[in-house]
N, C-alpha and C positions, 0 to 999 in steps of 0.2 A: 305340773300336777294340777288336776282338775278338782273342782268343788261341786258338791251337791247343794243347791240352794233350795230351801224349804220355805214356801210362802203360803200361809193359811189366809183365806179370804172370806169375809163375812159381809155380804150386802154392800160391796164396794167395787163394782166393775170399773168405774172411771179411774180410780186411783190404781187399780191393778194393771190397767192398760199402760199407764205411765211407768209403773214399776217394772213391768216386763220389757217395755221398749228400752228403758235405761239399762237394765241388766244385760240385754243382748247387745245394745249399741256400745256399752262401756267395757265389755270384757275383751281380754286378750286371747283367752283360750276358749275351748269349746266345753263350757261347763254344763252340768245337768241342772235344769230348772224344773222344780216340782211344785205345782200349785194344788192345794187342797181346798175345794169349794165347800165350805161348811154350811150346807143348805142353800136354798135360794138359787140353785144352779140355773134356773130359767133366766135370771138376770144377766148371765154371762155368755149368752149365745154368740154375740159378736166377738168378744174377747177370745173365746175358744176357737172360733173359726180363724181369726187373725193369726194366732200363735200355735196352731195345731201341729205344725211341723217342727217347732222349736221348743215346745214346752210339754211336759207330761202333766195331765190333769187327772185328779181323783175327785170324785163327787160324793158327798153325803146327801142322801135323799132328804134327811131332816137335820137340823142344826144339832151337833153333838158337842160343841164347845172347842175352844182353841187347843186345850190340852190333848184331846183325842186327835184333832187335825194334825198337830205337830208330831205326835207319836206315829201316826200312819205315814206321814211324809218321810220321817227319819228312817223308819223301818224299811221303806222302799228305796232309800238312797243307795247308790252304787259306788260312791266314792268314800274314801276314808275321812275326808274333811267336809264338814257341813257348815253352812251359813244359814241361820234362821232370821228371816226378815219379815217385817210387817208389810201388808199390802199397800200401806200409805207411805212407804219409803221410796226414795228415788236414788238410784245408784250413780256414783261418780265415775269418771273415766279411769280405766286400768284398775278397777276395784279388786279383781281377782289376784293380780300380781302383787299389789300393795299389801293385801291381807297377810301374805306369807312373810313379810318383813319382820324379823325378830320373833316369829312364832316358834314355839316348841311344844312338846307333848304335855307340859305342866301348865299350859296357859289356856284360859278362855278369853278371847278378844272381844271387845265391843268397839266397832268403829265410832268415831266421833260423829256428831250430827249437826245439822243446821235446822232451826225452826223459825217460825214467823215472829215469835215473841219470846222474851226471856222465860226460862223455866228453872226449876230447882237443880237441873243437871248441868248448868253452865255451858249450854250448847252455843254454837255460832248463831247469829241472827240474820235472817234474810227472808223477804217475802217475794216470791216469784209467781204469784197468782194462785188461783184456785185450781182444782182438778179439771175444771172445764176449759181453762185458758192458761195452763202452766207454761211458763217461759223457760223451757228446758235449757236452751243455750245460755241464757243469763245465769241460771243456776250453775252450770258447768264453769263459767268464767269466775263467778264469785267463789266457788268451792276451792279453786286453786289458790286463792289468796288466803284461805283459812288453814291451809295445810301446814303442819309443824312436824318436823322430823324427830318425833319422840313418842315414847310410851309413858303413860302415867298410871298410877295404881288406883284410879277411880273408875274402874270398869263398871258398867251398869248392866241392864238386862237385855234390851232389844235395840238393834239387831245383835246377834252374837255368833262368833266363829269358833269352832272347836272340833275335836275329834269325835266321830260317830261312836266309837267304842266307849268313850267316857259318858256320852248321853245314855247309852244302853246300860252302862255299869251301874248308874244310879236309878235305873228303872224308868227313865223318861219322866214325863210330867204325870202327876197323879190325876186320874180322871174322876175322882170322887167329887170334884167341884162341879156343880150343876150350873154352868154359865157359859155363854158364848165367848167370854173374855178369859184372859190369862189370870189365874188366881192361885197357882201353886207356888207360894212364896218359898217353900223349902227346897225346891229343885236346886237352887244355887247354894243353899246351905249344905245340901248333900254333896255337891261338887267340892265345896270347901273341905269337907270332912275326908275326902279321898285325896286331898293335897293339891287341888287346882288353884291357880292364882288368876285373879281378874284384872286385866289391864285394858285401858282405853287406848286405842290406836289413833293417834292424832295426825297420821300421815294422809288421812282421807276423811271426808265428811259426807255421809248420806244425808239427803234431805228428808224431813219428816213433816207430813201435813198435819199430824197431831190428832190421832184418833177420830178421824172424820166420821166413821160410821158407828162408833161405839160409845161416845161420851157426850152426845147431844140429845136434848129432849127426853123422851121416854127411855131411850137407851142409857142415858146417864143414871136414871133411877135404878135400872137393872144392874148397872155396873157397881154402884154404891152398895146395893143389897148383896151382891156377890162378894165384894170385898169384906163386908162384915161377917158373912157366913164363913169365908175362908179363914179369917182370924180365929174364929171359934174352933174350926177344924185343926188349925195349927196348934192351938192350946191343948186340944184333946190328944194330938199325936205326940207332942214334945213336952208338955207339962209346964210351959212358960209362955208369957205374953210375947208375941212377935215384936221385934224392935228393928226398925230399918237402919241399915248401915250403909257406908259409902258405896258399896258395890251392890246394894239393893237386896242382899240376902237378909235373912232374919235369924238372929241368934240372941242369946240371953244377955242381960246386963252383966251378970257374973261371967267370969272367964271359963268356968267349967259347969257342966251339968251331968250328974251321975257318972263322973269319971271321964267325960269327954272334954278334951281341951279344945277350945274354939279359937285360941290365939295363934 
């Protein structure tokens, strides 16, 4: 069974090159790779030429935000299973086969990850260089040592693996958020409300450079501003302050709101 991989990219051609190389090199099957260039397409000339026979590219003339990029990518996906990945992720070996282990229609999977330094998500730790000199073979070797044959109930947001029909059932990501970043906190809340369970798949570890293009310098200010406005929109839509939970959805402190049971 093949997977449609959706990769939005924003001013990050170096990482995208590594991401695509690893996706192609590490797959067992002939999966569909869809990249959405969220503006700044002129920065990607070499990447598009390099992967033109193996990757489907969609280009926005102007930045429209990650929400719109993801929706367009998923809409055009031809497979029933989708994997949404950041452009600064690196794929491990046999990723497509391993993702199906233990998966069923009620699950949204998030692969485990490795990052350069500790984070709130308790990822593995490993520094394999920058996007200019990434030591891919060293990462592959280290990643094997981190694998655990288990699933845990602390699924997070990105990357995530799920059925396309479930993405469409909750309306995809809300494009009201005016930001190049992902700000739609209640996408995962809506998935919870239709009965989906979030699990972290510890059988594999994607590498994550860590928001190379979106949380440094002036981009960090834009990110923080967008997060604040997103919280206000969430309050307007749901009537309560968003509270982060272990799977990164947002739901109320109380167990019910207006007759909806969140437990």
